[in-house]
FIFIKE-568717 format. One record per residue (C-alpha): residue number from 1; residue in three letters; x negated, y, z negated. Coordinates in steps of 0.2 Angstrom, whole numbers, padded with zeros to 4 digits, always signed. Example, Ala and Ser with C-alpha at 12.3 -4.5 7.8 and 13.67 -1.06 7.14 Angstrom:
2
(1; "ALA"; (-0062; -0022; -0039))
(2; "SER"; (-0068; -0005; -0036))
***
This chain:
284
(1; "MET"; (-0493; +0371; -0448))
(2; "ASP"; (-0478; +0370; -0436))
(3; "ASN"; (-0476; +0388; -0429))
(4; "THR"; (-0459; +0386; -0420))
(5; "SER"; (-0451; +0400; -0430))
(6; "PRO"; (-0458; +0417; -0436))
(7; "LEU"; (-0450; +0412; -0453))
(8; "ILE"; (-0456; +0398; -0465))
(9; "SER"; (-0446; +0392; -0480))
(10; "VAL"; (-0454; +0390; -0498))
(11; "GLU"; (-0453; +0371; -0496))
(12; "GLU"; (-0462; +0372; -0479))
(13; "LEU"; (-0475; +0383; -0486))
(14; "ALA"; (-0478; +0373; -0502))
(15; "GLN"; (-0481; +0357; -0490))
(16; "ALA"; (-0492; +0367; -0478))
(17; "LEU"; (-0503; +0372; -0493))
(18; "THR"; (-0507; +0354; -0497))
(19; "GLY"; (-0512; +0350; -0479))
(20; "ASP"; (-0529; +0350; -0470))
(21; "ARG"; (-0527; +0367; -0462))
(22; "PRO"; (-0518; +0378; -0475))
(23; "PRO"; (-0513; +0395; -0471))
(24; "VAL"; (-0520; +0411; -0477))
(25; "LEU"; (-0508; +0420; -0489))
(26; "LEU"; (-0506; +0439; -0488))
(27; "ASP"; (-0496; +0448; -0502))
(28; "ILE"; (-0488; +0464; -0495))
(29; "ARG"; (-0477; +0469; -0509))
(30; "TRP"; (-0473; +0488; -0507))
(31; "GLN"; (-0458; +0500; -0509))
(32; "LEU"; (-0455; +0517; -0501))
(33; "GLY"; (-0460; +0531; -0513))
(34; "GLY"; (-0466; +0518; -0526))
(35; "PRO"; (-0483; +0512; -0532))
(36; "PRO"; (-0493; +0502; -0519))
(37; "GLY"; (-0488; +0485; -0526))
(38; "PHE"; (-0505; +0480; -0533))
(39; "GLU"; (-0497; +0480; -0551))
(40; "ASP"; (-0484; +0467; -0545))
(41; "TYR"; (-0498; +0457; -0537))
(42; "THR"; (-0509; +0457; -0552))
(43; "ALA"; (-0495; +0451; -0563))
(44; "GLY"; (-0492; +0436; -0553))
(45; "HIS"; (-0494; +0430; -0535))
(46; "LEU"; (-0495; +0414; -0524))
(47; "PRO"; (-0511; +0405; -0528))
(48; "GLY"; (-0525; +0410; -0516))
(49; "ALA"; (-0515; +0425; -0509))
(50; "TYR"; (-0524; +0442; -0505))
(51; "PHE"; (-0516; +0458; -0507))
(52; "LEU"; (-0515; +0471; -0493))
(53; "GLU"; (-0509; +0489; -0496))
(54; "LEU"; (-0496; +0494; -0483))
(55; "ASP"; (-0500; +0513; -0485))
(56; "ARG"; (-0519; +0512; -0484))
(57; "GLU"; (-0523; +0496; -0475))
(58; "LEU"; (-0509; +0492; -0463))
(59; "SER"; (-0507; +0510; -0458))
(60; "ALA"; (-0518; +0525; -0453))
(61; "PRO"; (-0516; +0541; -0463))
(62; "PRO"; (-0500; +0551; -0458))
(63; "GLY"; (-0502; +0562; -0443))
(64; "PRO"; (-0499; +0581; -0441))
(65; "PRO"; (-0480; +0586; -0437))
(66; "GLY"; (-0474; +0578; -0422))
(67; "VAL"; (-0489; +0566; -0420))
(68; "GLY"; (-0490; +0548; -0427))
(69; "GLY"; (-0477; +0549; -0441))
(70; "ARG"; (-0479; +0544; -0459))
(71; "HIS"; (-0486; +0526; -0455))
(72; "PRO"; (-0496; +0527; -0439))
(73; "LEU"; (-0503; +0511; -0432))
(74; "PRO"; (-0520; +0508; -0441))
(75; "ASP"; (-0537; +0510; -0433))
(76; "PRO"; (-0541; +0492; -0426))
(77; "GLU"; (-0558; +0492; -0433))
(78; "ALA"; (-0552; +0497; -0450))
(79; "LEU"; (-0538; +0484; -0449))
(80; "GLY"; (-0550; +0471; -0444))
(81; "THR"; (-0561; +0474; -0459))
(82; "ALA"; (-0546; +0473; -0471))
(83; "LEU"; (-0540; +0457; -0463))
(84; "ARG"; (-0557; +0448; -0463))
(85; "ARG"; (-0559; +0453; -0481))
(86; "ALA"; (-0543; +0444; -0484))
(87; "ASP"; (-0550; +0429; -0476))
(88; "VAL"; (-0540; +0430; -0460))
(89; "SER"; (-0547; +0421; -0445))
(90; "ALA"; (-0542; +0419; -0427))
(91; "ASP"; (-0539; +0400; -0428))
(92; "ARG"; (-0531; +0399; -0445))
(93; "PRO"; (-0512; +0401; -0448))
(94; "VAL"; (-0506; +0416; -0459))
(95; "VAL"; (-0491; +0418; -0470))
(96; "VAL"; (-0486; +0435; -0476))
(97; "TYR"; (-0474; +0439; -0490))
(98; "ASP"; (-0466; +0453; -0501))
(99; "SER"; (-0454; +0452; -0515))
(100; "ALA"; (-0438; +0447; -0505))
(101; "PRO"; (-0431; +0456; -0491))
(102; "ALA"; (-0447; +0455; -0480))
(103; "THR"; (-0447; +0473; -0474))
(104; "ALA"; (-0465; +0476; -0479))
(105; "ALA"; (-0470; +0458; -0474))
(106; "ALA"; (-0462; +0461; -0457))
(107; "ARG"; (-0473; +0476; -0454))
(108; "ALA"; (-0488; +0464; -0458))
(109; "TRP"; (-0481; +0451; -0446))
(110; "TRP"; (-0478; +0463; -0432))
(111; "LEU"; (-0495; +0471; -0435))
(112; "LEU"; (-0505; +0455; -0434))
(113; "ARG"; (-0495; +0450; -0419))
(114; "TRP"; (-0498; +0467; -0411))
(115; "ALA"; (-0517; +0464; -0415))
(116; "GLY"; (-0517; +0448; -0406))
(117; "HIS"; (-0515; +0434; -0420))
(118; "THR"; (-0504; +0421; -0413))
(119; "ASP"; (-0500; +0411; -0428))
(120; "VAL"; (-0491; +0422; -0441))
(121; "ARG"; (-0476; +0418; -0451))
(122; "VAL"; (-0465; +0427; -0464))
(123; "LEU"; (-0460; +0418; -0481))
(124; "ASP"; (-0441; +0418; -0480))
(125; "GLY"; (-0435; +0425; -0497))
(126; "GLY"; (-0452; +0431; -0502))
(127; "PHE"; (-0460; +0430; -0519))
(128; "ASN"; (-0443; +0430; -0527))
(129; "ALA"; (-0438; +0413; -0518))
(130; "TRP"; (-0455; +0405; -0522))
(131; "GLN"; (-0454; +0409; -0540))
(132; "ALA"; (-0435; +0404; -0541))
(133; "ALA"; (-0440; +0387; -0534))
(134; "GLY"; (-0452; +0385; -0549))
(135; "LEU"; (-0467; +0384; -0538))
(136; "PRO"; (-0484; +0390; -0545))
(137; "VAL"; (-0490; +0408; -0547))
(138; "THR"; (-0506; +0414; -0553))
(139; "THR"; (-0515; +0430; -0559))
(140; "GLU"; (-0532; +0425; -0552))
(141; "ILE"; (-0538; +0436; -0539))
(142; "PRO"; (-0548; +0427; -0525))
(143; "ALA"; (-0566; +0433; -0520))
(144; "PRO"; (-0567; +0443; -0504))
(145; "GLY"; (-0565; +0432; -0489))
(146; "GLU"; (-0576; +0429; -0474))
(147; "GLY"; (-0563; +0429; -0460))
(148; "ASP"; (-0568; +0431; -0442))
(149; "PHE"; (-0552; +0439; -0435))
(150; "LYS"; (-0555; +0454; -0423))
(151; "PRO"; (-0540; +0464; -0418))
(152; "VAL"; (-0536; +0466; -0399))
(153; "PRO"; (-0522; +0479; -0400))
(154; "GLY"; (-0507; +0480; -0389))
(155; "GLN"; (-0501; +0462; -0389))
(156; "LEU"; (-0483; +0468; -0393))
(157; "ALA"; (-0473; +0481; -0384))
(158; "THR"; (-0472; +0498; -0392))
(159; "LEU"; (-0463; +0515; -0387))
(160; "ASP"; (-0469; +0532; -0388))
(161; "LYS"; (-0457; +0547; -0390))
(162; "GLU"; (-0454; +0548; -0371))
(163; "ALA"; (-0451; +0530; -0369))
(164; "ALA"; (-0440; +0530; -0385))
(165; "ALA"; (-0429; +0544; -0378))
(166; "GLU"; (-0428; +0535; -0361))
(167; "LEU"; (-0423; +0519; -0369))
(168; "ALA"; (-0409; +0528; -0379))
(169; "ARG"; (-0402; +0536; -0363))
(170; "THR"; (-0403; +0521; -0352))
(171; "GLY"; (-0404; +0505; -0362))
(172; "LEU"; (-0403; +0500; -0381))
(173; "LEU"; (-0412; +0509; -0395))
(174; "LEU"; (-0408; +0503; -0412))
(175; "ASP"; (-0410; +0514; -0428))
(176; "SER"; (-0415; +0503; -0442))
(177; "ARG"; (-0412; +0515; -0456))
(178; "ALA"; (-0397; +0516; -0468))
(179; "ALA"; (-0381; +0521; -0459))
(180; "GLU"; (-0379; +0538; -0469))
(181; "ARG"; (-0396; +0543; -0463))
(182; "TYR"; (-0392; +0539; -0445))
(183; "ARG"; (-0376; +0549; -0447))
(184; "GLY"; (-0386; +0564; -0454))
(185; "GLU"; (-0377; +0564; -0470))
(186; "VAL"; (-0393; +0563; -0481))
(187; "GLU"; (-0411; +0564; -0477))
(188; "PRO"; (-0422; +0561; -0492))
(189; "ILE"; (-0439; +0560; -0483))
(190; "ASP"; (-0440; +0568; -0466))
(191; "PRO"; (-0439; +0586; -0460))
(192; "ARG"; (-0422; +0584; -0451))
(193; "ALA"; (-0407; +0573; -0453))
(194; "GLY"; (-0399; +0563; -0439))
(195; "HIS"; (-0405; +0551; -0426))
(196; "ILE"; (-0412; +0550; -0409))
(197; "PRO"; (-0398; +0555; -0396))
(198; "GLY"; (-0391; +0539; -0389))
(199; "ALA"; (-0398; +0527; -0402))
(200; "VAL"; (-0386; +0515; -0410))
(201; "SER"; (-0385; +0512; -0429))
(202; "ALA"; (-0392; +0494; -0435))
(203; "PRO"; (-0397; +0495; -0453))
(204; "THR"; (-0411; +0483; -0457))
(205; "PHE"; (-0403; +0476; -0473))
(206; "GLU"; (-0388; +0469; -0463))
(207; "ASN"; (-0401; +0455; -0457))
(208; "ASN"; (-0401; +0448; -0474))
(209; "THR"; (-0390; +0438; -0486))
(210; "ALA"; (-0388; +0445; -0504))
(211; "ASP"; (-0403; +0435; -0510))
(212; "GLY"; (-0415; +0442; -0498))
(213; "HIS"; (-0416; +0428; -0485))
(214; "PHE"; (-0413; +0431; -0467))
(215; "ARG"; (-0396; +0427; -0460))
(216; "PRO"; (-0394; +0411; -0449))
(217; "VAL"; (-0400; +0413; -0432))
(218; "ALA"; (-0382; +0412; -0425))
(219; "GLU"; (-0376; +0426; -0436))
(220; "LEU"; (-0391; +0437; -0431))
(221; "ALA"; (-0388; +0433; -0412))
(222; "GLU"; (-0370; +0438; -0414))
(223; "ARG"; (-0374; +0454; -0423))
(224; "PHE"; (-0386; +0460; -0409))
(225; "ARG"; (-0374; +0454; -0396))
(226; "ALA"; (-0361; +0465; -0403))
(227; "LEU"; (-0373; +0480; -0402))
(228; "GLY"; (-0376; +0477; -0384))
(229; "ALA"; (-0392; +0467; -0384))
(230; "ASP"; (-0386; +0454; -0371))
(231; "GLU"; (-0386; +0468; -0358))
(232; "GLN"; (-0404; +0473; -0360))
(233; "PRO"; (-0420; +0466; -0354))
(234; "VAL"; (-0429; +0474; -0369))
(235; "VAL"; (-0421; +0481; -0386))
(236; "GLY"; (-0430; +0496; -0394))
(237; "VAL"; (-0431; +0498; -0413))
(238; "TYR"; (-0436; +0512; -0424))
(239; "CYS"; (-0433; +0517; -0442))
(240; "GLY"; (-0441; +0530; -0453))
(241; "SER"; (-0459; +0527; -0450))
(242; "GLY"; (-0461; +0510; -0441))
(243; "VAL"; (-0459; +0498; -0457))
(244; "THR"; (-0441; +0493; -0458))
(245; "ALA"; (-0440; +0493; -0439))
(246; "ALA"; (-0452; +0478; -0439))
(247; "HIS"; (-0439; +0469; -0449))
(248; "ASN"; (-0426; +0472; -0435))
(249; "ALA"; (-0440; +0466; -0423))
(250; "LEU"; (-0442; +0450; -0432))
(251; "ALA"; (-0423; +0447; -0433))
(252; "LEU"; (-0421; +0451; -0415))
(253; "GLU"; (-0435; +0438; -0411))
(254; "LEU"; (-0427; +0425; -0421))
(255; "ALA"; (-0411; +0428; -0411))
(256; "GLY"; (-0421; +0426; -0394))
(257; "TYR"; (-0422; +0445; -0389))
(258; "GLN"; (-0437; +0454; -0382))
(259; "VAL"; (-0442; +0469; -0392))
(260; "ALA"; (-0452; +0485; -0391))
(261; "LEU"; (-0455; +0495; -0407))
(262; "TYR"; (-0457; +0514; -0409))
(263; "PRO"; (-0471; +0516; -0422))
(264; "GLY"; (-0469; +0534; -0425))
(265; "SER"; (-0450; +0532; -0428))
(266; "TRP"; (-0440; +0546; -0436))
(267; "SER"; (-0454; +0553; -0446))
(268; "GLU"; (-0463; +0558; -0430))
(269; "TRP"; (-0447; +0563; -0420))
(270; "SER"; (-0439; +0574; -0433))
(271; "SER"; (-0455; +0583; -0436))
(272; "ASP"; (-0457; +0588; -0418))
(273; "GLU"; (-0446; +0603; -0416))
(274; "ALA"; (-0445; +0601; -0397))
(275; "ARG"; (-0435; +0584; -0399))
(276; "PRO"; (-0416; +0585; -0400))
(277; "VAL"; (-0407; +0577; -0415))
(278; "ALA"; (-0389; +0570; -0415))
(279; "THR"; (-0378; +0567; -0430))
(280; "GLY"; (-0362; +0558; -0433))
(281; "PRO"; (-0356; +0540; -0431))
(282; "GLU"; (-0355; +0540; -0412))
(283; "ARG"; (-0368; +0534; -0400))
(284; "GLY"; (-0377; +0549; -0393))
***
């Protein structure tokens, strides 16, 4: 499978699945505050795909206030067990997908890359695009796989609270949440409303077209250029709990930028009373 881009189209995937080295398929359908996504998976999924639960298998349990956030990075041994059960091997390509916007799929893409897998792609448009193209779906659940992948964590750059604060002061830290949450007008989930002082608002869903595909690379590059990314050696990203930030990380990689992700994100920062909070539309 040609791995020149972190994205793969439904047409490319359909062709890859007929080849000598078909990719492993991982279904990562998930929604914040909703059911895990397994019901959607059992109602229909790509043939041969394994389901991975974002909350339980692609995250550790939530940490205490100010530590780890709502979706901490998983224990490498637990992650490896889940991935091997989903037939993931070090020398076999992996394609991850969710329903459409790729927020959950991007978390899986980033996590596998962070853990050392070198051939991972996201299905552009997700399950919705696959189904819209009239390609086959199934309710058959595959038997547990026998993959051999062993995570070697730390292969992608991450930020802790101190590094995120420093990058917001001296470089570029992008807040991936909805603009009204960044401004502190609403906060439906976390203890305090607002954003990390110095961070810049960059809502994740502005990376997508209305049908859930990623915008063309030139448009993404222009978006991040306008936010100041060209002036920085590394762009930091965070969100509520490290999930949708991975979507911005993917978009930034598509546009050719180096990225560091803050896994604890706002759920960690806002629950630490020692950390300052900014509100309003202005940077800082």
